Structure formats: structure tokens, C-alpha cells
C-alpha positions as CSV (number, residue, x, y, z in Angstrom):
1,M,0.0,0.0,0.0
2,N,1.7,3.2,-1.3
3,W,-0.9,5.8,-0.2
4,Q,0.0,9.4,-0.2
5,W,-2.1,12.2,1.3
6,K,-2.6,15.9,0.5
7,T,-5.0,18.6,1.5
8,V,-7.2,20.7,-0.8
9,D,-8.7,24.0,0.1
10,S,-11.9,23.5,-1.9
11,I,-13.8,20.5,-3.2
12,A,-14.1,22.4,-6.5
13,T,-10.4,21.4,-7.1
14,I,-11.6,17.8,-7.5
15,S,-13.9,16.8,-10.3
16,A,-17.5,15.7,-9.4
17,D,-16.8,12.5,-11.4
18,S,-13.9,11.6,-9.1
19,I,-16.1,11.9,-6.0
20,S,-19.1,10.1,-7.6
21,G,-16.8,7.1,-8.2
22,L,-16.2,6.7,-4.5
23,I,-18.4,4.9,-2.0
24,S,-19.0,4.5,1.7
25,L,-18.2,1.1,3.1
26,P,-20.9,-0.5,5.3
27,T,-18.7,-0.2,8.3
28,L,-18.1,3.5,7.6
29,G,-21.8,4.3,7.8
30,C,-24.6,5.3,5.5
31,Q,-23.9,7.9,2.9
32,T,-26.4,10.6,3.6
33,P,-27.3,13.4,1.2
34,F,-24.9,15.7,3.1
35,L,-21.8,13.7,2.1
36,S,-22.4,14.7,-1.5
37,Y,-20.4,16.8,-3.9
38,S,-23.4,19.1,-4.4
39,F,-23.9,19.8,-0.7
40,L,-20.3,20.4,0.2
41,L,-19.7,22.5,-2.9
42,A,-22.8,24.7,-2.1
43,L,-21.4,25.4,1.3
44,E,-18.1,26.7,-0.3
45,T,-19.5,28.6,-3.3
46,N,-22.0,30.4,-1.2
47,E,-19.4,31.3,1.5
48,C,-21.1,29.5,4.4
49,V,-17.7,28.1,5.0
50,G,-14.5,30.0,4.1
51,A,-14.2,33.8,4.0
52,N,-14.7,35.0,7.6
53,S,-16.8,32.1,8.8
54,G,-14.1,30.4,10.9
55,W,-14.5,27.3,8.7
56,Q,-11.6,26.8,6.3
57,A,-12.0,23.9,4.0
58,K,-9.0,21.5,4.4
59,H,-10.2,18.3,2.9
60,I,-7.8,15.3,2.9
61,V,-7.4,13.4,-0.3
62,I,-5.6,10.0,-0.2
63,H,-4.2,9.0,-3.5
64,D,-2.0,6.4,-5.2
65,D,-0.2,8.1,-8.1
66,D,-3.0,9.9,-9.9
67,Q,-5.8,7.8,-8.6
68,I,-8.0,9.0,-5.7
69,I,-8.2,6.4,-3.0
70,A,-10.4,8.3,-0.5
71,F,-11.9,11.7,0.1
72,I,-12.3,13.0,3.7
73,P,-14.1,16.3,4.1
74,G,-12.3,18.4,6.7
75,Y,-12.1,21.9,8.0
76,L,-9.7,24.0,10.0
77,K,-11.7,25.7,12.7
78,Q,-11.1,28.9,14.5
79,H,-14.0,28.4,16.9
80,S,-16.3,25.6,18.0
81,Y,-19.7,26.9,16.7
82,G,-21.9,24.9,14.3
83,E,-20.5,21.5,15.3
84,Y,-22.9,20.3,17.9
85,V,-20.2,18.4,19.8
86,F,-19.3,20.8,22.5
87,D,-15.7,21.2,23.4
88,H,-15.6,24.8,24.8
89,S,-14.3,23.5,28.1
90,W,-11.3,21.9,26.3
91,A,-10.6,25.2,24.6
92,H,-10.8,27.0,27.9
93,A,-8.4,24.5,29.5
94,Y,-5.8,25.1,26.7
95,Q,-6.2,28.9,27.2
96,Q,-5.6,28.6,31.0
97,H,-2.3,26.9,30.3
98,G,-1.2,29.5,27.7
99,L,-1.8,27.2,24.7
100,G,-3.8,27.7,21.6
101,Y,-6.7,25.3,20.9
102,Y,-7.4,26.9,17.6
103,P,-7.0,26.0,14.8
104,K,-8.2,22.5,15.2
105,W,-9.1,20.1,12.3
106,I,-12.5,18.4,12.1
107,N,-13.8,15.7,9.8
108,A,-17.4,16.7,9.7
109,I,-20.3,18.1,7.6
110,P,-20.6,21.7,8.6
111,F,-23.7,22.7,10.6
112,T,-25.1,19.1,10.2
113,P,-25.2,16.9,13.3
114,V,-26.5,13.9,11.3
115,P,-24.6,10.6,11.9
116,G,-23.4,8.8,8.9
117,A,-20.3,8.2,6.7
118,R,-17.6,10.8,7.0
119,V,-15.3,9.2,4.4
120,L,-15.7,8.1,0.7
121,V,-13.3,5.5,-0.6
122,R,-12.6,3.5,-3.7
123,A,-14.6,0.2,-3.8
124,D,-11.6,-2.0,-3.3
125,V,-10.4,-0.3,-0.1
126,C,-11.0,-2.0,3.3
127,E,-11.6,-0.3,6.6
128,Q,-8.4,-1.6,8.1
129,D,-6.4,0.1,5.4
130,L,-8.0,3.4,6.2
131,L,-7.4,2.9,10.0
132,S,-3.8,2.0,9.2
133,F,-3.5,5.3,7.3
134,W,-4.7,7.3,10.3
135,Q,-2.3,5.4,12.7
136,V,0.7,6.1,10.5
137,N,-0.1,9.6,9.4
138,K,-1.8,11.2,12.4
139,A,1.2,12.9,13.9
140,Q,2.5,14.1,10.5
141,I,-0.9,15.6,9.6
142,M,-1.1,17.5,12.9
143,K,2.3,18.9,12.5
144,K,1.9,19.9,8.9
145,L,-1.5,21.6,9.5
146,D,-0.2,23.1,12.8
147,I,-3.3,22.1,14.7
148,S,-3.9,21.3,18.3
149,S,-6.2,18.4,17.6
150,M,-8.2,16.2,15.3
151,H,-11.9,15.5,15.7
152,F,-14.3,13.1,13.8
153,L,-17.9,14.2,14.4
154,F,-21.0,12.1,14.2
155,T,-19.3,9.0,12.8
156,Q,-21.1,5.7,12.6
157,Q,-20.6,3.5,15.7
158,A,-18.6,0.7,14.0
159,Y,-16.1,3.2,12.5
160,S,-16.0,5.2,15.8
161,D,-15.2,2.0,17.7
162,S,-12.3,1.3,15.3
163,L,-11.0,4.9,15.6
164,H,-11.1,4.5,19.4
165,E,-8.8,1.5,19.1
166,Q,-6.4,3.8,17.3
167,N,-6.4,6.2,20.3
168,F,-8.9,8.6,18.7
169,Y,-11.0,8.7,21.9
170,Q,-14.7,8.1,21.7
171,R,-17.2,10.6,23.0
172,R,-20.9,9.9,23.1
173,S,-24.1,12.0,23.0
174,V,-27.8,11.2,22.5
175,Q,-30.3,12.1,19.7
176,F,-33.9,11.0,19.3
177,Y,-35.0,9.0,16.2
178,W,-38.3,7.7,15.0
179,F,-38.3,4.2,13.5
180,N,-40.8,3.1,10.9
181,K,-42.1,-0.3,11.9
182,Q,-43.9,-0.8,8.6
183,Y,-46.9,1.3,9.8
184,K,-49.8,1.6,7.3
185,D,-50.7,5.0,8.6
186,F,-50.2,7.5,11.4
187,S,-53.1,6.0,13.4
188,E,-51.4,2.6,13.5
189,F,-48.3,4.3,14.9
190,L,-50.4,6.0,17.6
191,G,-52.0,2.7,18.4
192,L,-48.8,1.5,20.0
193,M,-48.9,4.4,22.5
194,T,-50.7,4.6,25.8
195,A,-54.3,5.9,25.7
196,R,-53.2,9.1,27.4
197,R,-50.4,10.0,25.0
198,R,-52.6,9.0,22.0
199,K,-55.3,11.4,23.2
200,T,-52.8,14.2,23.7
201,I,-51.3,13.9,20.3
202,N,-54.7,13.7,18.6
203,K,-55.7,16.8,20.6
204,E,-52.6,18.7,19.5
205,R,-53.3,18.0,15.8
206,K,-57.0,18.8,16.0
207,S,-56.4,22.1,17.8
208,L,-54.4,23.3,14.7
209,V,-57.2,22.3,12.3
210,D,-59.7,24.1,14.5
211,A,-57.4,27.2,14.4
212,G,-57.6,27.1,10.6
213,I,-54.1,25.7,10.1
214,S,-53.5,23.6,7.0
215,M,-50.3,21.8,6.1
216,R,-48.6,21.3,2.7
217,R,-45.7,19.0,1.8
218,I,-43.7,20.1,-1.2
219,E,-40.9,17.9,-2.7
220,G,-37.8,19.5,-4.2
221,P,-38.7,19.7,-7.9
222,S,-41.9,21.5,-7.0
223,I,-40.4,24.1,-4.6
224,K,-40.8,27.5,-6.2
225,T,-39.1,30.8,-5.4
226,D,-42.0,32.1,-3.3
227,H,-41.9,28.9,-1.2
228,L,-38.2,29.4,-0.5
229,D,-38.7,33.1,0.2
230,V,-41.1,32.1,3.0
231,F,-38.8,29.4,4.3
232,Y,-35.8,31.7,4.6
233,Q,-37.8,34.4,6.3
234,C,-38.9,31.9,8.9
235,Y,-35.4,30.5,9.2
236,Q,-33.8,33.8,9.9
237,K,-36.5,35.1,12.3
238,T,-36.3,31.9,14.4
239,Y,-32.5,31.9,14.5
240,M,-32.5,35.6,15.5
241,K,-34.9,34.9,18.3
242,R,-32.9,31.9,19.6
243,S,-29.3,32.9,18.9
244,G,-29.2,36.6,18.1
245,H,-28.1,36.1,14.5
246,G,-29.7,35.3,11.2
247,G,-28.4,31.8,10.9
248,Y,-25.2,30.2,9.6
249,L,-26.6,29.6,6.1
250,N,-27.5,32.2,3.5
251,K,-30.4,32.1,1.0
252,S,-28.2,31.4,-2.0
253,F,-27.0,28.2,-0.3
254,F,-30.6,26.9,-0.2
255,E,-31.2,28.1,-3.7
256,S,-28.2,26.1,-4.9
257,L,-29.4,22.9,-3.2
258,I,-32.9,23.2,-4.7
259,E,-31.2,23.4,-8.1
260,S,-28.5,20.7,-7.6
261,M,-30.2,18.1,-5.4
262,P,-34.0,18.6,-5.5
263,Q,-34.6,14.9,-5.3
264,N,-33.3,15.0,-1.7
265,I,-35.3,17.9,-0.4
266,L,-38.8,18.2,1.3
267,L,-40.3,21.5,2.4
268,V,-43.3,21.4,4.8
269,L,-45.3,24.6,4.9
270,A,-48.0,25.6,7.4
271,Y,-50.7,28.0,6.4
272,K,-53.3,30.0,8.3
273,S,-56.0,30.8,5.7
274,S,-53.9,31.4,2.7
275,T,-50.9,32.9,4.5
276,A,-47.8,30.8,5.3
277,V,-46.9,31.0,9.0
278,A,-44.2,28.3,9.5
279,C,-42.1,25.8,7.6
280,A,-39.5,23.1,8.0
281,L,-36.9,21.9,5.5
282,F,-35.9,18.2,5.4
283,F,-33.5,16.1,3.4
284,N,-34.3,12.5,2.5
285,D,-33.0,9.5,0.7
286,K,-34.1,5.8,0.8
287,E,-32.4,5.3,4.1
288,G,-33.8,8.2,6.1
289,L,-35.6,11.5,6.5
290,Y,-33.5,14.2,8.2
291,G,-35.1,17.3,9.7
292,R,-32.7,20.2,9.5
293,Y,-34.2,23.7,9.6
294,W,-37.4,25.2,11.1
295,G,-38.9,28.6,11.5
296,A,-42.2,30.3,12.3
297,L,-43.5,33.8,11.7
298,T,-46.0,33.6,14.6
299,E,-46.4,31.7,17.8
300,I,-49.1,29.0,17.6
301,S,-49.3,26.2,20.2
302,G,-48.4,22.8,18.7
303,L,-47.3,24.2,15.4
304,H,-43.7,23.1,15.9
305,F,-44.7,19.5,16.7
306,E,-46.9,19.3,13.6
307,T,-44.5,20.9,11.2
308,C,-41.3,19.2,12.3
309,Y,-42.5,15.8,13.7
310,Y,-45.9,14.6,12.7
311,Q,-45.6,15.7,9.0
312,G,-42.2,13.9,8.9
313,I,-43.6,10.8,10.4
314,E,-46.5,10.7,7.9
315,F,-44.0,11.3,5.0
316,C,-41.9,8.3,6.1
317,I,-44.9,6.0,6.4
318,E,-46.2,7.0,3.0
319,N,-42.7,6.6,1.3
320,N,-41.5,3.5,3.3
321,I,-38.6,5.4,4.8
322,P,-37.2,3.4,7.7
323,L,-35.7,6.2,9.9
324,F,-36.5,9.8,10.8
325,N,-33.8,11.9,12.4
326,P,-35.6,15.2,13.3
327,G,-32.5,17.1,14.5
328,T,-30.3,17.3,17.5
329,Q,-31.4,17.7,21.1
330,G,-35.0,18.1,22.3
331,E,-36.3,15.8,25.1
332,H,-39.9,16.8,24.1
333,K,-39.4,14.3,21.2
334,I,-39.5,11.4,23.6
335,L,-43.2,11.7,24.4
336,R,-43.9,11.8,20.6
337,G,-42.3,8.4,20.0
338,F,-38.7,9.4,19.2
339,E,-36.3,6.9,20.7
340,P,-33.0,7.9,22.3
341,Q,-30.0,6.7,20.3
342,L,-26.3,7.1,21.0
343,C,-24.2,9.2,18.7
344,F,-20.4,9.1,18.4
345,S,-17.4,11.3,17.8
346,N,-13.7,10.8,18.2
347,H,-10.9,13.0,19.3
348,S,-7.1,13.2,19.5
349,M,-4.9,15.9,20.9
350,A,-1.4,16.7,19.7
351,H,-0.3,17.6,23.3
352,P,0.3,14.3,25.2
353,E,-1.0,15.6,28.6
354,F,-4.1,17.1,27.1
355,D,-4.6,13.9,25.1
356,N,-4.6,11.9,28.3
357,A,-6.9,14.4,30.0
358,V,-9.4,14.1,27.1
359,A,-9.2,10.3,27.3
360,D,-10.1,10.4,31.0
361,F,-12.8,13.0,30.4
362,V,-14.7,11.0,27.8
363,K,-14.4,7.8,29.8
364,R,-16.0,9.4,32.8
365,E,-18.6,11.2,30.8
366,Q,-19.6,8.0,29.0
367,A,-21.3,6.4,32.0
368,Q,-23.5,9.5,32.4
369,I,-24.5,9.5,28.7
370,N,-25.3,5.8,28.8
371,Q,-27.5,6.2,31.8
372,Y,-29.2,9.2,30.3
373,Q,-30.1,7.1,27.2
374,I,-31.6,4.4,29.5
375,D,-33.5,7.0,31.6
376,A,-34.9,8.7,28.4
377,G,-35.9,5.3,27.0
378,N,-37.9,4.6,30.1
379,L,-40.0,7.7,29.3
380,L,-41.2,6.5,25.9
381,P,-45.0,6.5,25.6
382,F,-45.5,3.1,24.1
383,K,-47.6,0.5,25.8
384,K,-45.7,-2.2,27.7
385,A,-45.5,-5.6,26.0
């Protein structure tokens, strides 16, 4: 194996055909729509990364002579925002010791806490070859990029476990997913719940109908400019309310995706009379539905649950989609049938003492996360067998 590696500052320096010829191995995780040339290119060309964003594309390309062996999306980070794996305390510890935590390098999909593949490889590559590459080249990559650390975010468990064996220490978190158990309709899904929860959800949905709210699901090819205008207005208003800024992503980014990957996009719009009042943007493929962005122009009780959760569940049932990941965080999802699932990331520090400290930290944290998953699972509203 005579692999070489290099970094590229833009995915645009690689042809789309070169990327489309690569695959994700089963042990590396499902290739979601986010690990696509179109999605990563849209982030760069619309300056959601690069420029003054604090995200500098630094993708790793493994090659053998002129042939690409693997593509690993990566970014030099000057902060820890937009990652959803929180390491601010690590950065603070570095600062207290007079050391710089930034820049760091992350293997991730920007602003997208959706577990899945984080590497695309040639079909004849095995996972062990890739792991050997990291083991042999980790120190050299850190030195050449002049980084404090390497981070692999929202990796699939099997790959995360393997990275952990190479001293990329595993950190865990919890998200909430809905699983399609071949339901014929929403009522059959509710039928598995306790009578109390079934009544509550039906009441939530009916209250919106009584308030004159109607819902519309629009798939990518049918999304028009006025639909996207409403979505972006909702997106910005809600981000401003929660975070004090208009969101990480600009309108031209979403316009690019509607044009380049419409088959992977679903927009849910809520109307009061004929006026749009809220919407949510989802991505989808045959493996899953992924809720990503939500916003509302007015406060209406229960509207978030209908737009972001119940409409997504119905879409999955109607299209035989097995999994619905509605987005990170949110314990309110549990009582609506979303089950707690572990998520994984991996971390390695160039400084030996800090590397040992991180190893100890994630080991102690793991027991708490595991217990949280168990406790959350005990709150699920399904009838006992």
C-alpha cells in the first residue's frame, strides 16, 4: 500500500466524477445526502464556509499516483460553533495553560449533526487500510497543519469504535429518532402508545385544524421561489430569536441545493387561511428523513410539533422510509415516539498531557451518557409488552 495524502482548500479542485466514483463502506456508515459533492460545494461557493466564517476547507485526499483512494471532508476551525459536539471547556483549559486550541481540524459536515459516513473510498479499499492510514499519518498531519487536535464528528458507531482503538478517543451523545415499523398510517403508529399519549397527540393536531391551520408538503422539484422566500424568512426570524443572529446559512445556499439536489429535499409549509406562517426543511433518501431547519412567523401552540415531527412521520410512512432523524437535542421528542439513540465522535490531541486528559474525560462522561439514554428510554410513551 503506497498511499499518499494531500489537503485541498476546496472541493471544487476535485472533479465531481472523481467523487461520484467513491463509495461508503458499510462499516463507515450510511452515505447521507450531506456527504455529496453538491452539498459540500454549495457550502463553499455560497461562503457558508471559508471567507470570515471560521471554517476553512482543508479536505484530505488520499491518492496512489494519480488515482484518488479516498476523500475525507475536513475543516480548520477557529472556533467551535456549528459543530454540535461541544468542546468549549477543552478550549478554555488550553487557554488557561497558555496554549492555543485553535486552529483544530475536524472531519465533519458543517452545521449538520446527522450521523453517517464521513469518508468516501474506492470500492476495493477495506476499513483496516483506512485505519492504518490514520495510525501512520496522524502525527504528520497534525504537524503539517499546525493544529492542536483532530476531531471526527457524528461518525457511525462501528467506525467510531475502530478509531477509538487507534487512540482517537470516543465521545458519546444522545439524539432521538423515529423508526418506521412498517406502519400503514399514522393511526397505527399512535395505536402503540398509551391511551393518554394517543389522546394528547390527537388533541394537539386537532387544535391546529380548529385554528384554521393547514399543512402542505412540497418535494424538491416543485419548490418555487416564493416557497423558498417564506422558508428563509422563517429560518432567519427563528434563528434571530434563539441565537441573536440570522443563521449560519445564506439564502443562496438553499437556492443552490434546490437546483442541484432537488430529489433529496422536502419542504413542509403551514398556512393560516392562505398565509404561510411556518415551515421546515428536510432532506431525505431511501435510508432516512433528516429534519434540518425550522422557522415560524407567529407563535401558535403545537405548530412546531406538527410541522417538524408529525408531518415527517407521515411522509416516512407514505414513502416507506425506515428512519426519521428530526434534528439534534429536544427531550420533548420522547413523548412523541422518538427513541433515544447514541451518537459518536472521536478526538485526539497533539499535546500528550491534554490527550490523556481528554481520554479520561470522555471515559468518565460515557457512564453518564449511557445512563441518560436508559432513563430517556424509560419515558417512551409506548404500551408495555
